[in-house]
N, C-alpha and C positions, 0 to 999 in steps of 0.2 A: 205303785211303791217303787222309786230308784233302786236297782240294784245296791248294794255298798263294797266296797275296795278297802283293803286293812292293810298301809304301809306302816314303815321307821323311817322317821325322818329326824335330824337335828333333834335325838335323845327321845323324842314324842312318837307317840302311838296316834295314827290318822285313821279316822273312819272316813271314807269319802262318796260320795253320790257320784264324781265325777273318776274316771281311769287314767292312773296318775303315772303313767311308764318309766317315769325318770326317777321314782321311788322302789325303795328296797319294800319287798311284799312282806307282811305282817302277821302273826296270828291272829285270829278272831276273840281269842279267850286273855288276850293283853287287855287292861286298862285302857280306856279310851283317852288321848290329852287333848286332843281336836277332832273337831265334827267340821269336816266340809259337806255342806249340802245348795243345792237348787231350790230358787226358790225368790218370790220377792222380796226387796230390801227395802227401807224407809226413802220416800223422795228426799225427807233433810234430816238431820240429826236435832234431839234438843237439847238445850244448853252449850250449844256451838262456841267453842273456847280456842279452835283454828281453824281457820279456812282457806282456801285458794280456791281457781276456778279447776282445780280436779279433784280436791279433797275435803274433806270435813272433818273434825274431832273433836271429840267430849273428853270427861275421866274415863271413860270406859270404852269408849269406843271407836272407829273411824268410818266412814261413806267414801270411796276411793270409787274417781269414775273415768274409766278411759272408752271415751268416744269410738262409736264404732264397734266395739267388744264385749265391755261388759260392765256391772256396778260391784262392786266389792263390800261386803258389811263384815267387818269383822270385829270381834268382841269378846274382851277381857282374855283374850288369848288362846280362849276355847272354842270358837267358834268361827268360821267364815261360812257368809252367804254369798251366794253367785249368780246374779240375775245375770241373764246371756241378753247381749245387746245382738240386734241386727245389724249388719252394714246397711250405709246410705244407701247401697244399690240393690238392698234386699236379701243379697245372698249370705246363707249362714254363715257366721263367725266359725274359720276354721277350729279345731280340739287343740291344734299347736300351738294357734297364738291366743288364746282362755290360758292357756296351763303356763305359757309364760311369763304372762300378769300374776296369777294365782299364787306360784311358786317364788316371785320374784315381790313386790309390792307390798300381795300379799301373806305371805312366810314371814315377811319381815318386820311389817307392823304386827304382828300376832308374836314374835318373838321380843319387839320390843313391848309390847304389854304385858308380858312376863316377865319382864325386871331382865332381861341377857342381854348380851352383848353384839348384837350381829354386826360382822365386820363385809365391807365389800372387797373381797380378795377371791384368787385364787388358792389352792392348797393340796399338797401332796404332801405322803409320807417318804421322809427318806432314812439314811440308814441310821442317823442321830434323834430321829423325830420329824414330827411336823412342823411341815416350814409353808407359811403362806405370803402370797404375793400381793402387790396392793400399789396405786400410781392412778395418774388423772386418764380420764378416759383415751384410749389411744396409746398408752404405755405400753400394752401388749399381754396384759396379765393371762389370759384367758389362752393366747399362741403360747405360754411359755407353759403355762399350768398344762395343756395340750401334749407341747412338746416333751414332758418329762414325764408322762404317763405313758403316751402311745410312742415315742420312740427310745423311752430309757427305763420303761417298765417301771416307774414307782405309781405306786396304787395312789389312786384319786381319793381326796378326803373331800373337796369343794370347789364348784368352781363356781364365782360371780357372790355367792353370800354364802359365811362360814357364822354358826352359831356359839359362843364362846359362853362359859357360864363360869365366875370369879368366885365361886360362896367355897372352894376348896384352898387347899395350899399354893396349888397351878394353876391358870388358867386350863380351863378342860374343854375341848373340840368336841363338838359335836355333826357327825358327816352329813355334809347335804346331798342334794338328788345326784343319780347318778348320768349326770352328762356334761358335755363341754359345747360353748360355745366358740365356732370358727368361723373367720372371715374367707371368702371363697380361696383366696390366695393362698390361705394360712393350711386350711386343708388339703388343697392340692398338691404342695407341698410336702404336706405328712403322708400323702398316699390313702386320704381315706376314701371310703367306699362310697362315688355319688349316690347308689341307689341308698345308702344307709341316711344320709344327710336331708335335714326336714328345713325348708327354709323359713327363716323369721320374716313375717309381717309382711310376704309375699313380694311385697319391692325393693327387699335390701340384698346385697351380698353377702349376708351372714346366716351361718345355719346353726342348727341343734345335732348333734350327736348324741343318740342315748346310747348308752355300754351296757344297760342289761345287770344284772346281779352280782356280775364277776366277785372280785376278790373283797370287796368291802367289805368292813367290819363296821358295825352299827354301835358299837360298843366308844365312848368318850377316851381320849387320852389327851395330854399335855400337848401346849403349843411348845415349838422350840425356839420358834424365829421368824419374824415379822421384816418383811423386806420391801422396799421402795426402789420401784424400777424408774429408773433415771435414764429412757434412751437417747442415743446420739445422731441425726440424721446423716451425721460424716464421719468417718470411721476413725476408731477411736480404742487404743486398748482397754479391755473389758477390766474393770476393778469392783470389790466389794470391801466399802467398808464400816466398818462398827461406826456407830453412832450413840448419846450416849446424852443428856440433860435434855433439856428443851426439843433439840434435833429430833431426839428419838421420840419425844411425848409427841409433836408433830405429827409425826409418823403415823401414829396410833388415834389421834386425833381427826385424822384426814382418811384413815380407815375405815371409821365408822359408817355403817351402812345407813341411810338416811338419817341425818343425825338430828333432822327436825321433830321426825317421828319421837326420838328419846323423848326431848321436850314436852312434847303430848302426855308422856304417862310418867316420867318420872324427874325429881326434881334436877335441876342443872347443876349441883352438888355433888350429889350421888353419882351422875354421869361421869363428870369428872376424874372422882375419887376411882372410880372402878376404871377408867384409863391409866391415871398415874400406878395402880397397880398390877394392870397390864405392862406397863412402862418399865417397871421394876422385876416383871417376874420373869421376863425372854429378852432376847438378844435379836435385836433392830439394827439393820443392814440399809446401804444406798448401794445399790448395784448399775454400776453405769456400765452400757454396751453402747455398739454399735446397731442400730435399728435396721438389721438385713436379715432375711429370712434364710439367704445361701449361707451367710457368715456366720447362722445361727449355734451349729455345734461346737465351731473354734472358740466361739465369744464366753461359752458357758464354762467353760474350765474353773476360772476363779469360785464362782456360785457350787459347781458339783464337789468341787472339792471340802468345800465348807460343810456339805451335806453330806456327805461321808459316802458319795456316789464310788459301789466300787471297779474297777478297773474293767471288769470283764463287760461292765453295762456299759459304758462309756465304748470301748471298742464293738459291741456289738451294733450300738447306735451310729457310730460315725464311718461303719463299713454299710450301712443298711441302703 
C-alpha cells in the first residue's frame, strides 16, 4: 500500500499517494474532498464529448495525456488517478515534472468539474486585499508576483492558478500551492538561492521555487482587484488605468484558466454569468510599464500606491 499524505489547497483537503511539497500539510482527521492516487487509467473514455490529441472528456471525467510524463484521469472533481509514464529514453520521470502537470492541468480540471472558477493568474495579499495579475504568455505574471512576494514582503496567495467561488456576496479566493515559477534571469535578479531552484522539464531555463508553509493562510478571502499586465518593450511611463464595461469583462474572460475545460462541465451561459458577476464585484485595471528587470522597482510605483503597500516596504525593497 502506498503511503498517504494530507494537504490543504484551494479550500480542499487532499489525500495523496504522491508527496506534494508545494502544498500546506493538513490534519488526517479532516474530511477528504479530493483523492490523488497512483494506478492504471482507462485507455479511452466512454461517451466522449470533447477530444484532441492530448485530452478526452465526457460529462463526468477527463483523461489528459502528457507524452513521456504521465496520464491523468480526473473524475467528478473528487478523484485524480496518476498513471506514470516512462520517458522515451527509458529514464524515470522526475517527480517535479509529474507534479507540474498534476497541480496545473490536473487540479485545473478538478476545479472546473466542481463548478468553480479557476483563473490563470498570480496573486498576493496587499494592504487593501488580494490583487491578481493576468496577461498573455510572457507578460510577466510570475515575475511580478515573485517580486511582490520576495522583495516587497507581500504574502503569496497563488502563482499560476487561482480558485474562485462565487456563491457568496463577493468572489472568494482560495489559496493555491506554495511555489513560484521563475525564468532564470528573474531568479538571478531576485537573488534566489540556486540550490533552492528546481528546473522545469530539464531543458528549459525556467524554475520552480518551493516556499514551504510560510505565512500563507488557507482560509478564503475576497478578491479585491484583477490587473491586466500590458508590458512595453520600449521605455514608457508606468500607468495604472481602471477599466469598465466590455474592456473589464474581456480581462475576466481571458483570465479564465483553460476556458475550454469550463465548456466540458458547465453550460456556457453559466460560465458567462459567473464572469459577469466577477466583473461587477471587483476592480479591474490595465497596468502599462516598460518590461525591464532593471527598471522594475521604479516602474511599480502606480501599482504599489493602489495596493496600499507601506512606504517602509517600498524603501526596504528599493534599498535591497
